[in-house]
N, C-alpha and C positions, 0 to 999 in steps of 0.2 A: 639931656635929650632922651636918655634911656628911661628915666622916670616918666617923662611926658608920654612916651609911647606906651608905657605900661598902663598909665591912667586912661589913655584913649582906648586901650584894649578892653577895659571894663564895659565900654558902651557898644561892643560889637553885637552881643546878643539882642539888646533892645533895638538896635539899628536894623538888624536883619529882620526882626519881627515887623517893624514899621515898613520896611521896604517890601517885604512879601505881602503885607496888607495893601499897600498902595498899588502893587501890581495886580493883585487879586481884584481890587475894586475898580481901578481905572482902565487897565489894559485888557484883562481877561473877562471883566463884567461878571465875576462869579457871585456877587452879591445879588444879581438879578436871578441867577440860576438857584443859588442857595442863600435865601434871605437870612437864615439863622447862622451864617458863617461868622457873623459878628461875635457869637458866643465864644468860640474857641480863641479867637484873636484877643478878645479882652482878657480872657483867663491866661493865656500864654504871655500877653503883655505884662500882666501883673507879675507873673513868674520872672520875666526878664528884668523888670524894675527892682524887684526884691533881690535878685541875683546881683545886679549892679550895685545896689545899696550896700549889700553884704561885702562886696569886693572893696568898695570905697572905704567902708568903716574898718575892714581888716587892714587895708593899706595904711590908713591914718594911724592905727594902733602900731603896726609894724614899723613904721617910720618915726615913731615917738612923737607924732604931731598931736595926738590926743592920748589921754591915759587909756589904759586897758579897761574895757567896759565889762561890767557884770553881764553875764550871758542873757539874763532876763531883760536888762536894759537895752542890750544889743538887738534882741529880737523885737522889742517894742519900737525901737528906732527903725528897724527894717519895715515893719508893718505900717508905722506912721508915715514914712517916706513913700511907701507904695500907695497908701490911701490918699495922700496929698496929690501924688502924680495922677492917680485915677480921677480925682476931682478936677484938677487942671486940664486933663485930657477932655473931660466932658464940658468944661468951659470953652475950650478951643472948638469943639464941635458946635456948641451953641452959637459962638461968634461966627463960625463958618456959615451956619444956617441963616443967621441974621444978615450978614453982610454980603455973602456970596450966593445966597439962595440955594444952598445944598439942602439935602434932607437927611441929615445924619442922625437926627434925633426925632424919630416919628412920634414919640410919647414920653411922658415922665416915667412911665413904667420901663421903657426901654433904657432910659438914662440911669435909673436906679439899678436895673439888671447889669448894665455895663460896669457901673462902679463896684457892685457887689462881686462880679466875676473877677475884676482886677484885684480887689482886695483878697478874694478867695485864692487866686493865683499867688499872690504875695504871701498869704498865710501857709499855703502849700510849700513854698520855697523855704519859709522860716522854719517849718516843721522838719523838712529835709535837712536843712543846715544844722538845726538843733540836734537831730538824731545822729547825724554824721560827725558832728563836733564831739558829742558825748562818746561815740565809738572810738574816735581818735585818742581822746583823753584816757580811756580805759585801756587801750593798747599801749600807750606810753607808761602807764602805771604798771602794767603786767610785764613789759619788756625789761630785760636786765639792763642795768646802767652800763654806759660805754666808758666807764672810768678806767 
């Protein structure tokens, strides 16, 4: 049960981003007032997906479910998972437009911008993760051993 709650906790950040997005769009009608509000939401969404991907991959390594990944492979996986999620998000918007008559994708340019911003958010998180991981490793090397 403890492990299940830990895994569920990885999804808190993207869930909050999604809920705030829904409230902004449906309850507060902020997209009418601020049409470009979509821009930060896709960027932050990309950050949240990359964060969750990193947490899941780290957890799998920690629990010895997967082998420890090379840092470059780890970052490529984070970016790949974020990009794939961005693409499927846009698929969902397209399906919503087609089946429900919403207007979430006003143009191909908007769709490409949304995907780019999601991937950029993921790349930002990967860079933050890469830099913080390198700092942690340097500190460990510089710290005296606890023998």
